[in-house]
N, C-alpha and C positions, 0 to 999 in steps of 0.2 A: 150306186146303190137306191134303192127304191125311197121315195121322198115320205114314204109312210114312215120310215126308219127315223126320221128328222134330220135327213140330209140331203144336200144340195149337192149337185157335182156339177161343172162346167170343165168342157175338154176344150184344150185350142190344140191348134197346128202352128209351130213356129217357125219360119224358115227363114234362114240368112247364116253370113259367117260367123256371127257373135252369139250365138245360142247357147253353144256349151256355157256361157258366162252365165245362164237362167238356173243352172243347178245350184247357186247360192241363194235361190229365193225357197228351195225347198224346206219345209219345217211348219211350226206351228207361229201364227201372226196373229199377235194381240192387238186390237182396235179400241180406244178409250176414247170418248164423246159425251159431251153433252148435250143432247137433243136440245132443240128450241122449243119445244113443247115440256121441259123438264123445267119445272118452276121452282125447285128448291136447290139445283144446280147440281144434282147428283150426278156423279159420273156414269155411263154405261159402257161396259166392258162386254167384246165380243169375240170369239176364237175362230178363225181360220185355220184351215191345213194346205198347204200345197204341196203337190207331189211334181217332180219333174221326171218325167220317164222318157228316153233315147227311145228312138224306132229300133222294135225288134225286129233283130236281124238273125237268122238262125247262126248256130256257130258251125263253121264249116267242117270243124274237128271230130262232130258228132258223129257217134257211129250209125245211128237213125239217118243221117241222111245218105250216108254211100249208099249209091245204086249201081255199081259196075257191076258187071257180069260175073266178075270173079268173085264177089261178096256172097254170091246164093250158090246153094249147092240143090242139086235136083235129084232125088231119085223118085223110082217107077217102081211098082210094085201091084201084085195082083189083089182084088180087092175082096171083101170079107162078107160073109152073108149069102141070103139067097142070090141065085144069078146063074147057075148051072156052070154048065162046060166051057161057056164063053168067059164068064166071069174069072174062073179060076184058071184057065190058059192063058191069057192076055194080062201082060203088063201097061193097064191104062189108066192106074190110079195115080196120082202125083203128091210127092211129099215134097215141099219146098223150104230151106232152110237159109235163113240170114245168119252167116257165118261170125261176123261180128257180134250180133246181141246174143246171138243163140237161138232168136225165136223161130218159130216152124207154122207153116198150115198146109193141111191137105186136104184133100178131095177125093172121092171115090163117084164114078159113074162109069158110065157105058163110053163116052167119049174122050181119048187122051188128050186133043185139043184143048175142050172144054176145061178138064179136070185142070191142066196148067192154068188155062187163063183164070180160071177162078182161083185156085190157090195162090196165083201170083197176084191179083187184085186184092184179096184176103189180106196179104202179108203185107203189101205196101200201105193197104188201110190203117192196119196195126201200126207198123213205123211212123206213119203220119200222126196217128193220135197220141203216142207216146211222145213224139217230138212236141207236139202242141200242149199236152200237159205239163211236160218236163218244164218249157218256156213259161208257160202260165203262173207255175209254183215260183219260180223264179222271180219274178215279175212281180207277184203279191208280196213277197220278201222285200224285196226291194222300197216297193210304197211305204208297206209299216214301219221300215227302218226309218225314211224320210220324214212321216206325219208324226210319227210318234205316239202318245197317249191321245191326244186332242185336248187334252187339259190346260185351263190357262199357264199353271205352270213350266209347262212343258213349250218355251218359245223360241222362236228364231229372232223375231224383228217384233217390237210395240212401238204401235203409231197411236200418238197423242195429240189429238187434234186441238183441243182445249190448250194445251202450249205451243200448237205447231212444231210438235219435236216428232222425230222417227229416230228411233235407237236399235241397231244393230246389236244383239248379244252376243254373237260368235264373234265378231272383228272389234268391237266396242265404240265404234264410229257411230257418230249422229249427225242429223242433219234437219233442215225445216221440211215439215210434212208439206207445204204446198210446193216445195220443188221436187220432194221425190212423186208427189202423185203428177207431176207433168212429166215423169220418165228419167229423173235425176237420179235413180237407185244406183247406178254406177260407181257412184261416190261414198257408197256405204262397203261396197264389198272391197 
């Protein structure tokens, strides 16, 4: 998100054997504190949303990924339009179908090999673009479900530093905030 919209984003890549447990951190986190500059002792509340996304891997069962020769059907035809006898007598134009998806691309030109190569490249590019856009939509849906609305009432966990308490609203567990900040959040799961 752009910083001008009022959002700051931090992206981290985490590796290890217990990384799957970080999905317990997804959601809204409410932080309550009394800053040292606050003279009247008022509690300041901030909200942070956390989304935990797995590494995006393409679904091998997706019809857009299949690239075996049997998935493509090639048709040769004579071109239309101006070109005279050569254009009308030779089957140089290529139409390639991707059978699992029904997508097709065709190219008309003088060279049979160039037409085949260009039509195949255009079809592969179309399949790749469909795959990327489909996975992006699914990823955005998962992120939207995890972070919720971002409002204070939509929360996963509350950190109250004035009481040195952290409360997980999903599991109902609580612990000292000082221990949670040192990495002991696993006891909240």
